[in-house]
N, C-alpha and C positions, 0 to 999 in steps of 0.2 A: 612476414616481411615488414618493416615500418622503414618510411622514407628512404627509398633507395637513393643511391648515390648516382644513379644513370637512368634515364627517363625509360628505357624499355624494362626495367626491372619492375616496373610498376605494373606492366601486361598481366602481374599475377591476377590483378582483379578481374581482367578478361578470360585468361586461360587456365586458372586452376583446376587441376585434376583430381576428381573424386574416385579415384583407384586405376586398378590396370587392369589389362587384358591380353589373353595369349595371342599369338599366330602362327597359323599353319602353314607348313611350307609348300609351294607351287613348283611344278614342274619347270625344268631350265627353260630360261626366255619364251616364256608361252603363256599366254593367257590360261588363267585357271580351267581345270574342267568343268565342263557344265555340271551345275548341281542346283540345289533349293536357293542360293544364294545367286546364281546367274540372274542378269537382267532377263527381261521378259523378252519373247521373240522379238528380233527385229528384222526390218527391211534388208534385203542383202546390199550389202554394199554402202556407201556414204550417200547422203542425200545429192543430187545433181546441183552443182554451184549456180547460184544466179550471178549475172555478172553485175559489175559497180557498186559493191556492197560498200561505201565507204562513209557511210553515217554522219556524214558533213554536216546535214542539216536535219536534226532531229524532229523536232516539233513540226517541221513544213513537210517531211514526208511521213510522218505519221498517219496511216489510214483507218484504224482500226479494225482492218479486215481479220476477220478469223475471229472476233470477240463480240459481245453483244454491247452495245453504246451504254445500256444500262449497269452493266456488270463493268465495264471501265469507269463509267462516273462513282461506281461502290469503292472501287481500288481508290481513285483520287481522293475521295472522304477519306477513307483510312489514311492515307498518307499526309494529309493536311491536317488531321487531327493529331498525328505526332509532332508538327511544330505548333500548333495551336494550344495543345496541352501540356506544351513546354517538355518534350521529351527530348525534341532537337530543335536546333535552330534553324535547319532548313535541311532540305530532302530533293534529291531529284533523283528519278527512275525512268528505266529504259526497257520496254517491253519489244522484243523481235520474235517474229513468227515468219517461216519460210523465208528466210533471207530478207526480209523487210520489215521496218520501222512500225509497229500496230500502235505501238502507244509511248508518248514521252510526257513524263508529268515535273515541274519543279514547283516549289512553294518553300517561300522563308527567305533567311539570309545566309551569306557565306563572310560576310564579316562584320564586326561590332561596331568600330570606329566611324562608319559613314552610311550603315545598314544596306552594305552594297546586295543586292538580290542575287541567291544561284542564280547560274546561267548554264545554257549548254555545254560551256567552254569552260567550266571552274573546274579547277586543277584539285584533288583531294589526296591525302595521304592514304594509301590502299594498306599499308602493313601486311597482312600474312594474306592478302589476296596476291602479294609479288609469288607466292609460293608455288603455285600453277605453271606462272611466266617460267621460273626458274626450273621445273620439272621438264617442261617442251624443251628447253634449252639443253637440259642435259641428254633427253631423248633424242634430239637430232645428232647426237654423237654415237650414241645407242644404235642409230641408224646407219652410220657409218661404219660400224664394226669396231668402234674404240673400245666397248666392254661388253661382258656379258652380264644379266643381272644376278647371275650366281657367283659372279667375281665377287672375291675379296675386296673390301674397300681399302686396305693395306696395298692393294697394287697401283693405288694413287695417290694415297695418304700414308705413305711408309713411317711416319710418326705415328700412328695407330697400332704399331707391331706389337706393344705391350700393355694393352688397354688390361685394366683388371674390371670386375664386378664387384659392387659393394655387396659385401654378406651380411653386416651388421656393425655395431657398433660397441665397444670395450666400455667398460667401468667408466673411464675417463672422457668417454665422449670420441674416442678415436675410432676414424674407419675401420674393417675389419672387410679385408678384401680376399678376392679369389681368382683364379684364372679364367679366361674366358673359354668356354667349351669348343666355340669357333670364330673366329673372326667375321663381324658382321658381314652381309653381304650387300651388293648395290640394290637389291630388292627390299630387303629389311631396312635398310636407309632410306629409299622412296616410300616406304610404309609406316614410319614413324613406328617400326620394331625393331631397332638395332640397340636400343635400350641406352640411350645419350640422355641427359638432362639438359635444362634449357635454363633455370633460372627464373621462370615466370614466376613462380609458386610453388609451394612444398617448404617442408621445414626439414626434410632428408639432407644427410649431409652432402649429399652429389649435388642438388639444386642451391643448397646454400653455397657450395664452393664456387658454383657459376657466378652468384651474386657477387661473393667476398672479392673475387679475382677479376671482377669486371670482364667476363668473358665478350659478351654481346658490346662493349664498350672498346675493343680491339680496336687499333689504329689500322691496320691492315689484315687481310686472309690469313698471312703467314703467321702473323703474332697470334690470332684465333686459334688457328689449327694447335699452335705447340701449348696453348692453355689448355683446349680441349683435350690434349693426350695425354695429359697429367691428372686428369679428372675419372674416376671410375665409373664405368656402368651402373646405371640403375638395376638393370636386370641381366641376367643372359641372352645375348642375342635371341630373336625370335622368338620368345617364351611369354613374352608381353607386349602390351601396345602403351605408348605414352608421347603424348604431343610434345616434340624436342628439336632440338637446333639441328636437327637432321638435314634442313634444305640449306641453312648457310653452308654446311658442310659441300652439299650438292654443288655450290656456287664455287668454291674452291676447286672442286674436283674439275668442273667445267674448265676452268681458267688453267688447270694443270695439264690438262688433256689438249686443250686447243693451243695452248701456248699465248693464250691473249688475255687481257685484265677482262675479268668478269664482265663489266659494264660494256667494256668495246664488244666483245662478243655478243652479248645481248641486242646492243644497237647494230650490229651488222647482221644478224642470224635472225633476230625477230621484228625488232621495232621499225629500222628502216622497210625491210620487204613489205610489212603489213601497213606501214603509214601510220604508225603510234608514235607522233609526232610531239607528244608532250608527256611521255613515259621516262621516266629519269630515277637516278638517284638524288637528284638535286632540282631544285625551281631556280632557273636564270633570271639575272634581274628585269629583262624585259618582259617577264611574264608573270611577274610576282601582284601584279593586281589582279590575276585571275585565281588566284591561291587564297583555297578557304581557311580562317581562323580553324584552328582547332579546340573545341568547348570543353571545360570540366565543369563540376559541380563545384561552386563555392563553399568552402568552409564553413563559413560565415552565415550565408544566406539560404545556401541548398540550390540556389539559381545556378543557371547555366553562364559560366563567364571566359572569355577568351583565357588559354593557357597560353600566357605571355611568358615565354621559356625561350631562350635562342636555340634549344636543341630540340624544339619544334618547326624550326624556321626552315630546315631544309635549303641553307643555302650552300654554295658549290664549296667543297674544301672543309665543311665541317664536321663530315664523317670520313675517315679514312677507309674504314671496311665497308665493301659494297656488299651488302647482308640480303642474300638472295630469300632469305625467309620472311623480311618485314621490310625492306629499304626502300622500295618504290612509291611514287607519286604518279597518277595518271589521270585521267578524264573518262567520262562516261564513252564517248565517242572513240577514244583508243580502245579502251577495254571491252567495247563492243565488237571491233575489228579481230581480236584477240579470240573472244567468244565463238564468234563466227566462223572463224578459221578450226575450230575444235567442231562446231557443228557439222561442218562442210568436210570432215574428214582429214583435217591438215591443210586443207588449202583455201585460199582467200582472193578470190578476182584472177583465178590464173597461177597465183604464187604459191607454191607447194612448202609448207614447213615441216609436216610430217606425213608418213603415209597413214592411211586410214586404218591398217591393222595396230600402228602404234598407239594411235589416241583411243582406239577400244581398249587396249592393253592396259594404258594408264587409267580409263574410267570404271576398270572391272573389278569389282572386290577382291581382296586375298585374305581377309579375315575370314575366320569361320565362323561358323551360324551362330555358335552361342555367345559371341561377344558383339558389343557394338561401343562406342565413342562415347567419350566424355566432354569433347569440345567441338566446335564447328570452326575456330579459327579466329572467332570474334567473341566469344565469352563462354563461361562454363556453364554447360548443360547436360546435367547428368540423366537426363530422361531422353537420350537418343537411340532407345531402342529401333530395332529395325536399320541402322545406319551402318557402314562398314567403311572400309578405305582401299583404295585401288595406289596408283602411284602419284603422289601429290594432289588427290582430290579424295574428298569424302565421298560417297556413294549410296545414294539410297537403295538398300537390300529389299525392304518388308515395309509399306507404306500401315500397315494395318496396325502394330502397337502405338503408333502417334497419330492415327488417323489423318495424315495428311494425305492432300488431294493429287500431290505428285505422284505419277508414275515409279514404279520399281527402274532401276538403271540411271534416274536424275542423278548429276553429281555437280558439286558445288563447294565453296569453302566462303571465309569471311575474313573481315578484317579489325583490328583492336580499334578503329576508331569508328565501327560500327557498319561499315560497308559489308555489303553482302551481294552474291551471286548463284544464280543455278542453270544449268544448261539441261534441258530436256530433250533426250534424241528421239523419245518417241512420238513427240508433238511437233516436233523440230523447231523449236522455240528456246529462248533464253530469256532472264531477267537480270538485271541489275540494280542493285540500289545504293546511291552514295548520302553519307552523312559525317558529320566528323564529332564524334562526343568521344573523349578517351578518361578513362578507359572505358571499353563499351559495355562492359558489364555493369556499371554504375546506372545505366540508363533502361529505361522500360523499354524490354524488345519485341514487346506483342506485336508491334505493326511489322517487324519482319516476319514473322509466322502467318500473320493476315495476308500480306502479300502474296503469298503462297497459295492461300486458299482463294482470295479474292481471283487470282488470276485464273484460275481452273474452274472457279464457279462462272467466271466471264466467256470462256471458250465456248465458241459456238460449237452446237452438238450436230 
């Protein structure tokens, strides 16, 4: 893919997948049966929620509790090096344990024109870190009995009744298709095993069609669905894993079931209850002084420079389609509220979004033991052995192959401008990192892995 017509298509540099993997079926509406892939033994029930987890003053409330000071200093040194060595222009990170801010760090700038520094309330493009939020929204409807995970998606998207599957191409390059052996299920949709393409990478006819038809540039979700309906699946549903447009489809299903615009449902069901006041599909004028530049490597100098393009400006009305897979902006504090809600089993400060068993269902791997991921939502990473996938989260099922210090059961995802997070239910902690380099695959991502290793090296024994 060269010089795509729409900015999202250039995400290929971040998400290009290096193969496919298969997905095994699970029991209807239940977490997969215990196996070698199941998370390590967990404490019964969700952690007892602590009161007033607002994350309004990150630096002021940072206590270092639970971590060694030397370890946290080493973490700061590594994050500072990401800026000082030129991998990113600015970085901010947040480490929370037992419901309290353990550590906050900021370094570098958020804007080139006036060298404005990164601050606690800086607003970032979170791209695919929108996906877990969309998944949570969909699962609130699951809890209401609106769907079963084994329901065919045509129950809510009848436009998909005639889906075909790519079988090959003829001598003239035309797609050869076959019928689906079954309609993709809601579970397959939420685990990227339904077979949909994305258009972010790949020279196959399916992803090429996504790009040529401007699927992700659709003016609204209805138009988007009509375009997706006319493009074959990459493989038979449930037979492979491929990072896909599935979460944008989930946003449409939320809209269809709830009868409300997708963004309105997010606002009423997640953002307002959790106090996520800066998370939205656009940045209003009164907040634009807090909105970070997004940087890219200059083709002339190779140095990071602001990506001066209106399609990255996130102004109101710029995008007709509220994209559940990549469309949100947020802040460290807002995303911390979302993460803490998950850590506390679906509840924050007395406000319940999901039941504990629903959160556990989402963070439980549904892929079989022999398969692993090729993307972390942030960049291409073919060395993700030991990683599986739940419902809209990546899940660590075996730390041994990559030597990570994160424990089994850690769940996570990332965004195309370099943002990343993970949640560790074993140690009752989570970590969020915010940077803005697009595409993330063009930068040296070493500091992201270092953040994980250094957090666990700093954890007080």
